[in-house]
C-alpha positions in Angstrom: 4.9 -14.0 -1.8 6.9 -17.4 -1.9 5.3 -18.0 1.7 1.5 -17.2 0.2 2.1 -19.7 -3.0 3.2 -22.8 -0.9 0.2 -22.1 1.4 -2.1 -21.5 -1.1 -1.2 -24.8 -2.9 -1.4 -26.8 0.4 -5.3 -25.6 0.9 -5.6 -26.1 -3.1 -7.0 -30.2 -1.6 -10.5 -30.4 0.1 -8.5 -33.2 2.4 -6.1 -31.0 3.4 -8.6 -28.7 3.7 -11.2 -30.2 5.8 -7.6 -32.3 8.0 -6.7 -28.2 8.6 -10.7 -27.2 10.0 -10.1 -30.7 12.5 -6.9 -29.9 13.8 -8.4 -25.9 14.9 -11.1 -27.6 16.1 -10.0 -30.7 17.7 -6.4 -29.1 19.1 -4.0 -32.1 19.4 -5.1 -35.0 17.2 -3.6 -38.8 16.0 -4.0 -39.6 12.2 -6.0 -42.4 13.1 -8.8 -40.2 14.1 -7.9 -37.8 11.3 -8.7 -41.0 9.0 -11.8 -42.2 11.5 -13.3 -39.2 11.3 -13.5 -38.2 7.8 -13.4 -41.7 6.5 -9.8 -41.6 4.4 -6.7 -44.3 4.4 -4.2 -43.8 6.5 -1.3 -43.5 3.5 -3.3 -40.4 2.2 -3.4 -38.9 5.3 0.2 -39.2 6.1 0.6 -37.7 2.8 -1.3 -35.2 3.3 0.0 -34.5 6.6 3.6 -34.7 5.0 2.9 -31.9 2.6 1.2 -30.1 5.7 4.0 -30.3 8.1 6.9 -29.6 4.9 4.9 -26.3 4.9 4.8 -25.6 8.7 0.7 -25.5 8.6 0.9 -28.3 10.8 3.1 -29.3 14.0 3.5 -33.4 14.6 5.0 -35.0 18.2 4.8 -38.7 19.7 2.6 -39.3 22.7 3.6 -42.5 23.6 3.4 -44.6 21.1 1.0 -42.7 19.1 2.0 -39.2 17.0 0.1 -36.5 17.6 -0.4 -33.5 15.3 -2.2 -29.9 15.6 -1.7 -26.4 13.6 1.7 -24.9 13.8 1.7 -21.2 14.7 4.4 -20.3 12.3 2.8 -18.3 9.2 0.9 -16.8 12.2 -0.1 -13.7 9.8 -0.6 -15.6 6.9 -2.6 -18.1 8.3 -4.9 -15.6 9.8 -7.7 -15.4 7.3 -6.8 -19.4 6.1 -7.8 -20.0 9.7 -11.1 -17.6 9.5 -11.9 -19.3 6.9 -11.9 -22.8 8.3 -15.0 -21.6 10.5 -17.0 -22.7 7.6 -15.3 -25.3 7.0 -16.3 -26.2 10.9 -19.9 -27.4 9.7 -19.0 -29.5 7.3 -17.0 -31.6 9.7 -18.7 -34.9 11.1 -18.2 -35.0 14.8 -14.4 -36.5 16.2 -13.9 -40.8 16.0 -12.2 -40.8 18.8 -9.5 -43.6 18.9 -9.7 -44.9 22.3 -6.7 -46.2 22.2 -4.9 -43.1 22.4 -7.8 -40.4 24.1 -7.8 -43.8 26.9 -4.3 -43.1 27.4 -2.2 -46.0 26.8 
C-alpha cells in the first residue's frame, strides 16, 4: 500500500504528470528539453525530477555533460495503470523542443 500512496503523491502534481508523459512519449530527454517543451523553469523541473527519481519513477544517467532522464522499469505492475493514463495526456503536450547541443551530439 505504501508504494501506491507514494506514487499517487508523485502523480498528484500536474507538472510531474506532464514530465512523465513527455518521457513516455520521447524516451530519453535532457533537462533543457523538458524545460523548453513544457515552459517550466530549470529549478522547478530539477525539483520535480528529484522527487520522481527518489520514488523510482524515472532514471537519470550522464550522457557526456548532460543528465538524461527516462521512465523507470521499477514499479512495473503498479505503474501500468499510470502509464496507460498518461496516454490521455499526450495530445495536450506540445512538440518536443529539442536541445540542439544534446541532440547534436556535443
